[in-house]
All heavy atoms as an XYZ file, in Angstrom:
865
protein
N      37.333     -3.598    -44.030
C      36.407     -3.664    -42.931
C      35.053     -3.351    -43.256
O      34.870     -2.145    -43.845
C      36.873     -2.847    -41.784
C      36.132     -2.762    -40.518
S      36.983     -2.331    -39.067
C      36.309     -0.705    -38.895
N      33.950     -4.248    -43.188
C      32.697     -3.985    -43.729
C      31.988     -2.890    -42.701
O      32.141     -2.936    -41.508
C      31.940     -5.234    -43.625
C      32.815     -6.093    -42.732
C      34.121     -5.505    -42.680
N      31.190     -2.185    -43.424
C      30.373     -1.041    -42.615
C      29.170     -1.682    -41.996
O      28.596     -2.574    -42.630
C      30.101      0.110    -43.438
N      28.847     -1.386    -40.690
C      27.659     -1.954    -40.108
C      26.737     -0.824    -40.048
O      26.947      0.335    -39.584
C      28.008     -2.321    -38.672
C      26.912     -2.840    -37.896
C      29.194     -3.484    -38.652
N      25.487     -1.253    -40.555
C      24.334     -0.268    -40.455
C      23.761     -0.292    -39.062
O      23.474     -1.296    -38.533
C      23.365     -0.627    -41.399
O      22.120      0.028    -41.355
N      23.587      0.967    -38.651
C      22.970      0.993    -37.227
C      21.453      0.527    -37.161
O      21.041      0.137    -36.063
C      23.107      2.420    -36.689
C      24.496      2.980    -36.273
C      24.395      4.344    -35.863
C      25.121      2.004    -35.290
N      20.885      0.450    -38.266
C      19.459      0.185    -38.282
C      19.262     -1.458    -38.710
O      18.269     -1.792    -39.108
C      18.738      0.937    -39.221
N      20.416     -2.130    -38.625
C      20.299     -3.581    -39.009
C      19.376     -4.239    -38.040
O      19.339     -4.005    -36.909
C      21.640     -4.255    -39.108
O      22.126     -4.381    -37.819
N      18.731     -5.417    -38.425
C      17.845     -6.181    -37.558
C      18.497     -6.698    -36.433
O      17.874     -6.762    -35.266
C      17.297     -7.282    -38.634
C      17.470     -6.633    -39.917
C      18.665     -5.854    -39.914
N      19.891     -7.097    -36.483
C      20.591     -7.590    -35.392
C      20.866     -6.542    -34.356
O      20.827     -6.940    -33.222
C      22.016     -8.320    -35.907
C      21.839     -9.436    -36.822
O      20.772    -10.201    -36.553
O      22.704     -9.759    -37.634
N      21.175     -5.395    -34.739
C      21.364     -4.351    -33.788
C      20.110     -3.977    -33.036
O      20.116     -3.761    -31.828
C      21.980     -3.035    -34.458
C      21.970     -1.788    -33.459
C      23.371     -3.372    -34.977
N      18.997     -3.934    -33.894
C      17.739     -3.521    -33.161
C      17.294     -4.653    -32.198
O      16.867     -4.359    -31.095
C      16.592     -3.338    -34.231
C      16.933     -2.153    -35.078
C      15.237     -3.322    -33.631
C      16.114     -1.840    -36.327
N      17.332     -5.889    -32.561
C      17.066     -7.016    -31.653
C      18.013     -7.115    -30.489
O      17.479     -7.259    -29.345
C      17.266     -8.440    -32.491
C      16.671     -9.547    -31.914
C      16.641    -10.829    -32.803
N      17.548    -10.961    -33.851
C      17.282    -10.699    -35.140
N      15.966    -10.508    -35.419
N      18.072    -10.818    -36.072
N      19.174     -6.783    -30.611
C      20.112     -6.705    -29.461
C      19.634     -5.611    -28.526
O      19.708     -5.763    -27.264
C      21.550     -6.384    -29.963
C      22.641     -6.352    -28.863
C      22.602     -7.677    -28.008
C      23.942     -6.037    -29.371
N      19.348     -4.502    -29.021
C      18.983     -3.319    -28.185
C      17.523     -3.626    -27.512
O      17.483     -3.251    -26.267
C      18.853     -2.025    -29.060
N      16.700     -4.222    -28.169
C      15.340     -4.511    -27.596
C      15.608     -5.556    -26.470
O      15.036     -5.432    -25.356
C      14.464     -5.232    -28.668
C      13.143     -5.452    -28.098
C      12.182     -6.059    -29.076
N      11.972     -5.210    -30.212
C      12.021     -5.635    -31.485
N      12.101     -6.942    -31.804
N      11.889     -4.852    -32.667
N      16.460     -6.601    -26.686
C      16.772     -7.487    -25.620
C      17.370     -6.807    -24.379
O      16.923     -7.173    -23.322
C      17.673     -8.674    -26.142
O      16.966     -9.239    -27.290
C      17.853     -9.759    -25.107
N      18.325     -5.845    -24.604
C      18.875     -5.263    -23.564
C      17.926     -4.310    -22.715
O      17.933     -4.370    -21.523
C      20.126     -4.398    -24.088
N      17.124     -3.817    -23.449
C      16.103     -3.002    -22.711
C      15.125     -3.678    -21.936
O      14.725     -3.431    -20.685
C      15.305     -1.990    -23.829
C      16.041     -0.770    -24.286
C      15.276     -0.148    -25.290
C      16.480      0.189    -23.113
N      14.709     -4.852    -22.480
C      13.731     -5.713    -21.790
C      14.478     -6.313    -20.476
O      13.941     -6.339    -19.548
C      13.153     -6.841    -22.575
C      12.232     -6.303    -23.766
C      12.555     -7.959    -21.890
C      11.809     -7.293    -24.819
N      15.835     -6.741    -20.704
C      16.543     -7.144    -19.568
C      16.639     -6.106    -18.526
O      16.551     -6.485    -17.304
N      16.883     -4.983    -18.749
C      17.182     -3.847    -17.957
C      15.812     -3.668    -17.087
O      15.801     -3.417    -16.005
C      17.583     -2.497    -18.624
C      17.725     -1.208    -17.758
C      18.730     -1.618    -16.587
C      18.002     -0.109    -18.534
N      14.655     -3.520    -17.839
C      13.361     -3.280    -17.315
C      13.163     -4.442    -16.233
O      12.583     -4.131    -15.136
N      13.299     -5.665    -16.687
C      12.993     -6.801    -15.749
C      13.803     -6.872    -14.454
O      13.434     -7.049    -13.369
C      13.120     -8.131    -16.412
C      12.159     -8.448    -17.541
C      12.440     -9.757    -18.181
C      10.734     -8.493    -16.978
N      15.099     -6.448    -14.628
C      16.066     -6.315    -13.433
C      15.666     -5.171    -12.460
O      15.643     -5.359    -11.290
C      17.428     -6.248    -13.880
O      17.698     -5.063    -14.555
N      15.139     -4.086    -13.161
C      14.667     -3.079    -12.149
C      13.414     -3.352    -11.442
O      13.324     -3.069    -10.306
C      14.369     -1.717    -13.014
C      15.678     -0.975    -13.571
C      15.130      0.089    -14.502
C      16.520     -0.500    -12.441
N      12.601     -4.137    -12.021
C      11.457     -4.758    -11.314
C      11.664     -5.531    -10.214
O      11.269     -5.596     -9.183
C      10.417     -5.253    -12.393
C       9.471     -4.429    -13.162
C       8.738     -5.334    -14.289
C       8.623     -3.762    -12.346
N      12.718     -6.501    -10.481
C      13.060     -7.437     -9.569
C      13.925     -6.930     -8.441
O      13.980     -7.450     -7.382
C      13.780     -8.610    -10.203
N      14.664     -5.810     -8.618
C      15.611     -5.336     -7.710
C      14.888     -4.565     -6.513
O      15.484     -4.572     -5.344
C      16.496     -4.444     -8.401
O      15.938     -3.253     -8.746
N      13.793     -3.911     -6.695
C      13.268     -3.258     -5.556
C      11.865     -3.915     -5.167
O      11.176     -4.531     -5.974
N      11.558     -3.704     -3.944
C      10.308     -4.250     -3.522
C       9.153     -3.614     -4.172
O       8.990     -2.331     -4.399
C      10.186     -4.031     -1.931
C      11.249     -2.791     -1.765
C      12.144     -2.902     -2.941
N       8.018     -4.317     -4.474
C       6.806     -3.670     -5.014
C       6.061     -3.005     -3.845
O       5.935     -3.727     -2.852
C       5.987     -4.710     -5.798
C       6.746     -5.322     -6.956
C       5.772     -6.428     -7.454
C       6.998     -4.299     -8.126
N       5.618     -1.754     -4.043
C       4.989     -1.108     -3.007
C       3.522     -1.579     -3.035
O       2.790     -1.472     -4.061
C       5.156      0.396     -3.211
C       4.513      1.094     -2.009
S       4.832      2.927     -2.015
C       3.469      3.484     -2.847
N       3.147     -2.158     -1.910
C       1.687     -2.535     -1.794
C       1.111     -1.504     -0.847
O       1.605     -1.106      0.073
C       1.630     -3.994     -1.239
N      -0.260     -1.331     -1.029
C      -0.989     -0.423     -0.099
C      -1.492     -1.241      0.936
O      -1.982     -2.249      0.818
C      -2.075      0.206     -0.905
C      -1.630      1.149     -1.978
C      -2.665      1.589     -2.949
N      -4.003      1.973     -2.293
C      -4.491      3.371     -2.195
N      -3.835      4.193     -2.943
N      -5.539      3.504     -1.573
N      -1.286     -0.752      2.076
C      -1.709     -1.448      3.500
C      -2.623     -0.534      4.094
O      -2.420      0.558      4.435
C      -0.558     -1.789      4.247
C      -1.058     -2.271      5.577
C       0.447     -2.606      3.577
N      -3.884     -0.957      4.255
C      -4.955     -0.211      4.896
C      -4.773     -0.370      6.458
O      -4.989     -1.512      6.971
C      -6.300     -0.646      4.526
C      -7.485      0.093      5.163
O      -7.177      1.105      5.877
O      -8.627     -0.172      4.988
N      -4.563      0.775      7.133
C      -4.361      0.742      8.582
C      -5.475      0.158      9.381
O      -5.407     -0.417     10.412
C      -4.106      2.148      9.041
C      -3.513      2.332     10.391
C      -2.179      1.762     10.549
C      -3.421      3.735     10.776
N      -6.766      0.317      8.764
C      -8.036     -0.039      9.529
C      -8.255     -1.502      9.344
O      -9.150     -2.123     10.069
C      -9.072      0.746      9.247
C      -9.128      2.164      9.848
O      -8.592      2.300     11.029
N      -9.469      3.253      9.084
N      -7.660     -2.195      8.518
C      -7.925     -3.709      8.310
C      -6.716     -4.474      8.275
O      -6.886     -5.736      8.259
C      -8.646     -3.893      6.826
O      -7.853     -3.475      5.798
C      -9.926     -3.159      6.896
N      -5.521     -3.978      8.257
C      -4.374     -4.713      8.204
C      -4.059     -5.601      9.474
O      -4.392     -5.241     10.565
C      -3.113     -3.843      8.023
N      -3.408     -6.765      9.261
C      -2.962     -7.535     10.313
C      -1.583     -7.025     10.788
O      -0.996     -6.163     10.104
C      -2.758     -9.067      9.914
O      -1.704     -9.108      8.776
C      -4.105     -9.548      9.450
N      -0.967     -7.599     11.924
C       0.369     -7.124     12.383
C       1.292     -7.317     11.245
O       2.262     -6.562     10.937
C       0.672     -7.880     13.576
N       1.328     -8.633     10.693
C       2.271     -9.013      9.569
C       2.138     -8.013      8.446
O       3.258     -7.540      7.871
C       1.991    -10.292      9.158
O       2.005    -11.296     10.237
C       3.065    -10.828      8.125
N       0.979     -7.607      8.001
C       0.785     -6.741      6.961
C       1.420     -5.356      7.227
O       2.044     -4.584      6.455
C      -0.653     -6.567      6.452
C      -1.135     -7.818      5.817
C      -2.732     -7.737      5.673
O      -3.507     -7.194      6.528
N      -3.139     -8.500      4.541
N       1.172     -4.894      8.340
C       1.631     -3.528      8.820
C       3.201     -3.618      8.841
O       3.884     -2.607      8.664
C       1.113     -3.256     10.225
C      -0.258     -2.705     10.296
S      -0.731     -2.107     11.943
C      -2.300     -2.931     12.077
N       3.674     -4.708      9.267
C       5.250     -4.773      9.394
C       5.819     -4.767      8.037
O       7.121     -4.749      8.031
C       5.587     -5.887     10.248
C       5.166     -5.750     11.805
C       5.267     -7.081     12.640
O       6.019     -8.010     12.150
O       4.461     -7.130     13.610
N       5.031     -5.013      6.904
C       5.715     -4.994      5.690
C       6.064     -3.470      5.282
O       6.678     -3.178      4.315
C       4.749     -5.592      4.674
O       3.686     -4.779      4.328
N       5.475     -2.580      6.056
C       5.772     -1.058      5.837
C       7.111     -0.696      6.531
O       7.244     -1.033      7.685
C       4.474     -0.207      6.479
C       3.263     -0.523      5.739
C       4.893      1.274      6.349
C       3.180     -0.180      4.302
N       7.866      0.001      5.785
C       9.097      0.324      6.323
C       8.957      1.282      7.531
O       8.257      2.242      7.461
C      10.071      1.134      5.264
C      11.327      1.425      5.747
C      12.173      1.971      4.643
N      13.432      2.395      5.112
C      14.066      3.494      4.673
N      13.489      4.216      3.670
N      15.245      3.820      5.187
N       9.675      0.881      8.733
C       9.504      1.688     10.013
C       8.583      1.163     10.819
O       8.502      1.553     12.007
N       7.692      0.124     10.543
C       6.735     -0.375     11.403
C       7.249     -1.797     11.742
O       7.329     -2.603     10.905
C       5.270     -0.568     10.825
C       4.814      0.879     10.555
C       4.337     -1.219     11.782
C       3.429      0.948     10.027
N       7.645     -2.038     13.015
C       8.021     -3.239     13.544
C       6.977     -3.815     14.483
O       5.808     -3.412     14.589
N       7.400     -4.920     15.206
C       6.426     -5.660     16.032
C       5.825     -4.670     17.162
O       4.601     -4.795     17.373
C       7.223     -6.950     16.513
C       8.435     -7.069     15.657
C       8.633     -5.693     15.057
N       6.557     -3.931     17.757
C       6.097     -3.162     18.924
C       5.107     -2.041     18.271
O       4.113     -1.808     18.961
C       7.241     -2.446     19.777
O       7.923     -1.606     18.882
N       5.449     -1.447     17.209
C       4.570     -0.441     16.594
C       3.356     -1.018     16.118
O       2.221     -0.499     16.359
C       5.300      0.297     15.408
C       4.407      1.315     14.692
S       3.984      2.814     15.744
C       5.446      3.729     15.829
N       3.259     -2.227     15.440
C       2.159     -2.883     14.898
C       1.274     -3.241     16.137
O      -0.023     -3.143     16.116
C       2.434     -3.991     14.129
O       3.035     -5.059     14.744
N       1.799     -3.674     17.290
C       1.067     -3.963     18.451
C       0.285     -2.864     18.981
O      -0.787     -2.786     19.393
C       1.976     -4.654     19.520
C       1.180     -5.000     20.719
C       1.989     -5.725     21.884
C       1.288     -6.085     22.989
N      -0.079     -5.677     23.217
N       0.990     -1.603     19.100
C       0.425     -0.416     19.492
C      -0.728      0.034     18.658
O      -1.785      0.472     19.073
C       1.440      0.661     19.626
C       2.314      0.760     20.883
C       3.131      1.862     20.947
N       4.137      1.754     19.771
C       5.263      2.409     19.609
N       5.629      3.257     20.574
N       6.055      2.104     18.730
N      -0.492     -0.122     17.423
C      -1.561      0.292     16.364
C      -2.816     -0.653     16.559
O      -3.964     -0.188     16.616
C      -1.097      0.115     14.961
C       0.113      1.216     14.706
C      -2.171      0.326     13.957
C       0.797      1.141     13.438
N      -2.566     -1.994     16.628
C      -3.692     -2.928     16.751
C      -4.396     -2.640     18.186
O      -5.624     -2.660     18.104
C      -3.194     -4.347     16.670
C      -2.700     -4.729     15.258
C      -2.149     -6.143     15.364
C      -4.045     -4.756     14.295
N      -3.691     -2.552     19.158
C      -4.319     -2.183     20.441
C      -5.175     -0.914     20.507
O      -6.370     -0.956     20.983
C      -3.234     -2.059     21.605
C      -2.560     -3.370     21.953
O      -3.068     -4.503     21.456
O      -1.569     -3.291     22.610
N      -4.639      0.177     19.842
C      -5.488      1.405     19.889
C      -6.704      1.161     18.895
O      -7.743      1.697     19.235
C      -4.555      2.480     19.301
C      -5.261      3.777     19.126
C      -5.924      4.336     20.337
O      -5.213      4.049     21.384
O      -6.937      4.949     20.193
N      -6.477      0.479     17.810
C      -7.672      0.177     16.868
C      -8.775     -0.621     17.637
O      -9.958     -0.253     17.388
C      -7.088     -0.531     15.687
C      -8.172     -0.565     14.487
C      -7.528     -1.108     13.250
N      -7.346     -2.628     13.431
C      -6.726     -3.230     12.482
N      -6.133     -2.636     11.427
N      -6.748     -4.507     12.588
N      -8.225     -1.630     18.503
C      -9.226     -2.380     19.143
C      -9.908     -1.565     20.259
O     -11.259     -1.863     20.497
C      -8.515     -3.530     19.746
C      -9.371     -4.600     20.353
C      -8.635     -5.839     20.822
C      -9.472     -6.921     21.577
N      -8.722     -7.991     21.922
N      -9.194     -0.753     21.066
C      -9.794      0.055     22.037
C     -10.723      1.145     21.571
O     -11.837      1.294     22.208
C      -8.677      0.685     22.936
C      -8.255      0.075     24.059
C      -7.332      0.778     25.000
N      -6.340      1.505     24.313
C      -5.052      1.164     24.006
N      -4.788     -0.155     24.422
N      -4.128      1.879     23.412
N     -10.318      1.803     20.525
C     -11.069      3.004     20.172
C     -11.702      3.013     18.778
O     -12.104      4.141     18.266
C     -10.212      4.314     20.439
C      -9.937      4.490     21.871
O     -10.818      4.488     22.674
N      -8.648      4.497     22.275
N     -11.699      1.890     18.094
C     -12.256      1.892     16.758
C     -11.184      2.206     15.583
O     -10.069      2.647     15.888
N     -11.817      2.242     14.392
C     -10.928      2.541     13.277
C     -10.373      4.007     13.265
O     -11.002      4.948     13.859
C     -11.832      2.319     11.909
C     -13.258      2.300     12.628
C     -13.094      1.958     14.102
N      -9.279      4.257     12.584
C      -8.712      5.503     12.419
C      -9.495      6.286     11.278
O      -9.794      5.737     10.341
C      -7.299      5.535     12.125
C      -6.468      4.836     13.180
C      -6.159      3.457     13.067
C      -5.987      5.451     14.299
C      -5.361      2.761     13.984
C      -5.409      4.704     15.345
C      -5.002      3.465     15.063
N      -9.813      7.592     11.606
C     -10.649      8.308     10.571
C      -9.764      9.035      9.775
O     -10.211      9.462      8.577
C     -11.602      9.212     11.213
C     -12.640      8.404     11.992
C     -11.039     10.254     12.248
N      -8.553      9.408     10.106
C      -7.615     10.039      9.207
C      -6.152      9.914      9.660
O      -5.955      9.292     10.637
C      -7.875     11.567      9.325
O      -7.561     12.018     10.596
N      -5.203     10.327      8.842
C      -3.921     10.397      9.037
C      -3.618     10.970     10.329
O      -2.783     10.548     11.194
C      -2.936     10.817      7.986
N      -4.244     12.150     10.546
C      -3.930     13.005     11.786
C      -4.377     12.219     12.986
O      -3.847     12.262     14.117
C      -4.590     14.392     11.537
C      -3.939     15.206     10.535
C      -4.144     14.875      9.172
O      -5.009     14.129      8.836
N      -3.200     15.126      8.285
N      -5.585     11.533     12.892
C      -6.123     10.881     13.961
C      -5.173      9.742     14.275
O      -4.986      9.547     15.612
C      -7.584     10.222     13.539
C      -8.296      9.447     14.728
O      -8.210      9.889     15.794
O      -8.691      8.291     14.314
N      -4.728      9.082     13.350
C      -3.648      7.993     13.643
C      -2.496      8.512     14.419
O      -1.963      8.025     15.593
C      -3.244      7.379     12.270
C      -2.104      6.391     12.329
C      -2.064      5.356     13.204
C      -0.985      6.808     11.568
C      -0.888      4.578     13.230
C       0.169      6.002     11.537
C       0.222      4.875     12.440
N      -1.917      9.569     13.859
C      -0.647     10.145     14.703
C      -1.044     10.696     16.049
O      -0.123     10.544     16.853
C      -0.226     11.356     13.791
N      -2.279     11.204     16.159
C      -2.698     11.702     17.592
C      -2.790     10.532     18.487
O      -2.493     10.595     19.640
C      -3.981     12.504     17.430
C      -4.488     12.998     18.774
C      -5.759     13.954     18.492
N      -6.676     13.094     17.933
C      -7.578     12.120     18.526
N      -7.280     11.859     19.887
N      -8.533     11.475     17.838
N      -3.443      9.378     18.034
C      -3.788      8.327     18.972
C      -2.563      7.264     19.256
O      -2.666      6.503     20.238
C      -4.930      7.601     18.315
C      -6.269      8.348     18.420
C      -7.394      7.718     17.698
N      -7.553      6.340     17.794
C      -8.462      5.713     17.152
N      -9.210      6.214     16.215
N      -8.660      4.277     17.293
N      -1.529      7.213     18.327
C      -0.684      6.198     18.520
C       0.686      6.823     18.964
O       1.203      7.642     18.157
C      -0.449      5.312     17.281
C       0.688      4.425     17.420
C      -1.700      4.683     16.966
N       1.208      6.397     20.139
C       2.484      6.992     20.559
C       3.633      6.683     19.712
O       3.710      5.469     19.159
C       2.848      6.519     21.864
N       4.565      7.591     19.417
C       5.628      7.268     18.587
C       5.360      7.648     17.117
O       6.405      7.662     16.332
N       4.198      8.218     16.716
C       4.015      8.554     15.416
C       3.693      9.997     15.319
O       2.808     10.540     15.768
C       2.783      7.787     14.788
C       2.506      8.367     13.293
C       2.761      6.355     14.934
N       4.803     10.663     14.750
C       4.609     12.171     14.553
C       4.590     12.376     13.033
O       4.551     11.557     12.168
N       4.508     13.714     12.640
C       4.403     14.026     11.145
C       5.388     13.449     10.297
O       5.088     13.042      9.224
C       4.404     15.596     11.194
C       4.177     15.969     12.625
C       4.603     14.897     13.552
N       6.564     13.346     10.721
C       7.746     12.863      9.871
C       7.565     11.335      9.548
O       7.644     10.870      8.538
C       9.065     13.174     10.566
C      10.203     13.078      9.726
C      11.511     13.559     10.418
C      12.699     13.370      9.491
N      13.824     13.866     10.205
N       7.293     10.634     10.666
C       7.153      9.220     10.596
C       5.871      8.880      9.819
O       5.857      7.982      9.178
C       6.981      8.627     12.035
C       7.824      7.307     12.089
C       7.773      6.845     13.609
C       9.156      6.362     13.816
N       9.323      5.622     15.182
N       4.964      9.639     10.083
C       3.515      9.424      9.181
C       3.802      9.573      7.760
O       3.382      8.843      6.996
C       2.510     10.522      9.693
C       1.217     10.454      9.017
C       0.529      9.150      9.205
C       0.298     11.520      9.500
N       4.579     10.518      7.396
C       4.914     10.739      6.015
C       5.727      9.576      5.407
O       5.454      9.075      4.320
C       5.703     12.081      5.755
C       5.965     12.388      4.447
C       6.709     13.703      4.121
C       6.965     13.878      2.722
N       7.774     15.069      2.499
N       6.678      9.078      6.218
C       7.394      7.936      5.761
C       6.582      6.747      5.536
O       6.749      6.058      4.635
C       8.604      7.609      6.795
O       9.390      8.774      7.049
C       9.405      6.406      6.441
N       5.573      6.538      6.522
C       4.757      5.410      6.474
C       3.898      5.482      5.151
O       3.609      4.580      4.510
C       3.936      5.264      7.662
C       4.549      4.917      9.021
C       3.972      5.218     10.063
C       5.766      4.375      8.903
C       4.397      4.853     11.311
C       6.401      4.040     10.200
C       5.769      4.308     11.330
N       3.270      6.760      4.801
C       2.399      6.947      3.818
C       3.267      6.754      2.488
O       2.649      6.145      1.531
C       1.823      8.266      3.815
C       0.733      8.391      4.981
C       0.219      9.818      5.031
O       0.979     10.677      5.006
N      -1.040      9.863      5.278
N       4.448      7.144      2.460
C       5.278      6.963      1.211
C       5.607      5.496      0.950
O       5.793      5.091     -0.143
C       6.572      7.783      1.365
C       6.303      9.260      1.174
C       7.541     10.105      1.484
O       8.531      9.569      1.995
O       7.451     11.251      1.189
N       5.621      4.746      2.066
C       5.899      3.273      1.885
C       4.636      2.506      1.677
O       4.637      1.280      1.398
C       6.547      2.810      3.226
N       3.445      3.094      1.584
C       2.268      2.484      1.171
C       1.098      2.380      2.165
O       0.040      1.654      2.034
N       1.316      2.883      3.423
C       0.208      2.937      4.419
C      -0.922      3.965      3.979
O      -0.597      5.045      3.754
C       0.939      3.346      5.765
C      -0.090      3.086      7.010
C      -0.108      1.565      7.190
C       0.514      3.760      8.199
N      -2.105      3.364      4.133
C      -3.221      4.132      3.693
C      -4.313      4.002      4.874
O      -4.219      3.034      5.480
C      -3.842      3.865      2.462
C      -3.049      4.156      1.216
C      -4.385      2.481      2.319
N      -5.136      4.983      4.951
C      -6.397      4.828      5.900
C      -7.652      5.175      4.977
O      -7.875      6.218      4.599
C      -6.290      6.018      7.024
C      -4.859      5.799      7.678
C      -7.348      5.947      7.873
C      -4.497      6.914      8.701
N      -8.212      3.910      4.676
C      -9.339      3.956      3.878
C     -10.508      4.378      4.687
O     -10.625      4.170      5.866
C      -9.535      2.588      3.210
N     -11.409      5.067      3.897
C     -12.673      5.466      4.574
C     -13.548      4.310      4.915
O     -13.412      3.306      4.268
C     -13.422      6.458      3.759
N     -14.149      4.337      5.994
C     -15.032      3.334      6.404
C     -16.297      3.101      5.456
O     -16.824      4.093      4.916
C     -15.604      3.738      7.790
C     -16.457      2.516      8.432
C     -16.849      2.998      9.877
C     -17.733      1.882     10.479
N     -18.327      2.200     11.714
N     -16.234      1.931      4.894
C     -17.353      1.731      3.926
C     -18.761      1.937      4.395
O     -19.085      1.656      5.606
C     -17.121      0.189      3.487
C     -16.437     -0.282      4.525
C     -15.714      0.664      5.278
N     -19.561      2.565      3.578
C     -21.034      2.643      4.046
C     -21.805      1.366      4.023
O     -21.450      0.560      3.242
C     -21.750      3.701      3.259
C     -21.149      5.110      3.226
C     -21.816      5.962      2.134
C     -21.371      5.765      4.546
N     -22.758      1.290      4.915
C     -23.478      0.040      4.888
C     -24.342     -0.055      3.531
O     -24.739      0.981      3.086
C     -24.445      0.070      6.139
C     -24.418      1.477      6.511
C     -23.198      2.094      5.998
N     -24.664     -1.263      3.040
C     -25.335     -1.444      1.936
C     -26.865     -0.920      2.166
O     -27.324     -1.325      3.217
C     -25.304     -2.791      1.342
C     -24.000     -3.073      0.687
C     -24.178     -4.393     -0.080
O     -25.146     -4.786     -0.660
O     -23.165     -5.204     -0.081
N     -27.442     -0.116      1.249
C     -28.898      0.222      1.559
C     -29.729     -0.987      1.512
O     -29.449     -2.029      0.705
C     -29.159      1.161      0.322
C     -28.169      0.838     -0.702
C     -26.849      0.343      0.093
N     -30.801     -1.062      2.244
C     -31.799     -2.165      2.223
C     -32.635     -1.939      0.885
O     -32.873     -0.961      0.402
C     -32.748     -2.081      3.544
C     -31.975     -2.266      4.734
C     -33.012     -2.314      5.880
C     -32.312     -2.615      7.233
N     -33.276     -2.621      8.287
N     -33.049     -3.273      0.390
C     -33.831     -3.320     -0.643
C     -35.137     -3.019     -0.298
O     -35.594     -3.406      0.901
C     -33.666     -4.644     -1.399
C     -32.189     -5.067     -1.840
C     -32.123     -6.157     -2.554
N     -30.956     -6.454     -3.269
C     -29.927     -7.191     -2.838
N     -30.217     -7.832     -1.805
N     -28.756     -7.345     -3.352
N     -36.010     -2.549     -1.061
C     -37.401     -2.174     -0.721
C     -38.078     -3.228     -0.065
O     -38.770     -3.069      0.965
C     -38.080     -1.877     -2.072
C     -36.928     -1.426     -2.971
C     -35.699     -2.246     -2.635
N     -38.113     -4.466     -0.503
C     -38.698     -5.718      0.097
C     -38.141     -5.880      1.491
O     -38.977     -6.124      2.464
C     -38.572     -6.936     -0.695
C     -39.302     -8.080     -0.312
C     -40.839     -7.886     -0.123
C     -39.135     -9.276     -1.252
N     -36.929     -5.858      1.713
C     -36.270     -5.920      3.011
C     -36.694     -4.835      3.976
O     -36.953     -5.100      5.220
C     -34.791     -6.102      2.975
C     -34.317     -7.275      2.378
C     -32.810     -7.237      2.060
O     -32.120     -6.295      2.430
O     -32.254     -8.158      1.522
N     -36.792     -3.621      3.457
C     -37.172     -2.505      4.301
C     -38.652     -2.693      4.796
O     -38.961     -2.210      5.924
C     -36.977     -1.172      3.548
N     -39.473     -3.038      3.955
C     -40.834     -3.283      4.255
C     -41.053     -4.293      5.377
O     -41.848     -4.269      6.341
C     -41.690     -3.731      3.052
N     -40.322     -5.472      5.279
C     -40.296     -6.514      6.308
C     -39.767     -6.129      7.529
O     -40.379     -6.369      8.604
C     -39.492     -7.785      5.722
C     -40.070     -8.642      4.621
C     -39.241     -9.753      4.281
C     -39.751    -10.482      3.058
N     -38.892    -11.553      2.704
N     -38.781     -5.252      7.626
C     -38.182     -4.869      8.861
C     -39.038     -3.898      9.602
O     -39.009     -3.728     10.837
C     -36.816     -4.461      8.680
O     -36.809     -3.283      7.973
N     -39.960     -3.124      8.854
C     -40.761     -2.036      9.450
C     -41.950     -2.636     10.149
O     -42.803     -1.980     10.776
C     -41.153     -0.993      8.418
O     -41.873     -1.529      7.425
N     -42.321     -3.905      9.658
C     -43.543     -4.497     10.208
C     -43.286     -5.310     11.544
O     -42.524     -5.712     12.166
C     -44.091     -5.662      9.243
C     -44.635     -4.895      7.977
O     -45.015     -3.797      8.108
N     -44.683     -5.656      6.871
């Protein structure tokens, strides 16, 4: 019976192929977590977050429309019925974020001079 060297090119190639296959299967097996901004997301985007269904996304959109963007996670939990600390944590772990409101772009000097006249 011939001895097989563990460092042979065939064994290395086989191991590399197995590891690549394992990595690809792990990527394909679980959903890729996407970040969903609560202040800009549509109902469909919100419903991609585990635990947010059609009724919850409607409550969120209605509240956002009535009272403006959410300023923090605590503001979100306070303003939307059915969202407590535990659910909030679950949503955040699933990719829900509350981005800060972007600042308006500063006026260029020429535009500022025109608008002051």
